[in-house]
C-alpha positions as CSV (number, residue, x, y, z in Angstrom):
1,M,2.2,-23.9,13.7
2,P,-0.4,-21.6,14.8
3,K,-1.7,-19.3,12.5
4,L,-0.6,-15.6,11.9
5,K,-2.5,-12.7,12.6
6,T,-3.1,-10.2,9.8
7,H,-2.5,-6.7,10.6
8,S,-5.8,-4.8,10.0
9,G,-4.3,-1.4,9.1
10,A,-1.7,-3.1,6.5
11,K,-4.3,-5.1,4.8
12,K,-6.5,-2.0,4.2
13,R,-3.6,0.1,2.7
14,F,-1.2,-2.4,0.6
15,N,-2.0,-5.0,-1.9
16,L,1.0,-6.9,-4.2
17,T,1.5,-7.3,-7.6
18,K,2.4,-10.2,-9.2
19,T,6.2,-9.3,-9.4
20,G,6.0,-9.1,-5.4
21,K,6.1,-5.6,-5.2
22,V,3.8,-4.0,-2.6
23,K,1.3,-1.2,-4.0
24,R,0.4,1.8,-1.8
25,A,-1.8,4.7,-2.1
26,H,-0.6,8.5,-1.6
27,A,-1.2,10.3,1.4
28,Y,-2.5,13.9,1.3
29,K,-5.7,13.1,-0.6
30,R,-8.3,12.5,2.1
31,H,-9.7,16.3,2.7
32,L,-9.2,20.1,1.7
33,L,-9.1,19.4,-1.6
34,N,-10.5,23.0,-2.9
35,G,-8.8,25.7,-2.6
36,H,-6.3,25.3,0.4
37,G,-3.3,25.3,-1.6
38,K,-3.9,22.0,-3.6
39,T,-3.4,22.4,-7.2
40,T,-5.4,20.4,-9.9
41,K,-1.9,18.9,-11.0
42,L,-1.1,18.0,-7.3
43,K,-4.4,16.1,-6.8
44,R,-4.2,14.5,-10.1
45,G,-0.5,13.1,-9.3
46,L,-2.1,11.9,-6.0
47,R,-4.8,9.9,-7.7
48,A,-1.9,7.4,-9.0
49,G,-0.6,4.1,-7.3
50,A,2.7,4.2,-5.9
51,Y,5.1,1.2,-4.7
52,A,6.6,0.9,-1.3
53,D,10.2,1.2,-0.9
54,K,12.1,-1.9,-1.0
55,T,13.4,-1.1,2.5
56,N,10.0,-1.3,4.0
57,E,8.7,-4.4,1.9
58,P,10.2,-7.1,4.2
59,A,8.1,-5.4,6.9
60,I,4.9,-5.0,5.2
61,K,4.8,-8.4,3.8
62,R,5.3,-9.5,7.8
63,M,2.0,-7.7,8.4
64,I,0.0,-9.3,5.4
65,P,0.9,-12.9,5.4
66,Y,-1.7,-14.7,3.6
67,K,-1.9,-12.0,0.8
68,Y,1.8,-12.4,0.4
69,E,1.6,-16.3,0.7
70,I,-0.5,-16.8,-2.7
71,Y,2.6,-15.2,-4.7
72,S,5.4,-16.9,-2.8
73,L,3.9,-20.5,-3.6
74,I,4.2,-19.7,-7.6
């Protein structure tokens, strides 16, 4: 069976937890962070990690097969 290609964008954006959940970062934290309507409270909330929705997990795991493979063998 041939090797699978990892999706370059997905490998930079997602990580897996030991329980198999997909971790992601929040959007809207790249620019316009001072003034412009983003409060300190909002920016502090965007700092925290989040989990991808369970409906998207299978698609994301297919895009990062070698990150996923480690936990599926355990």
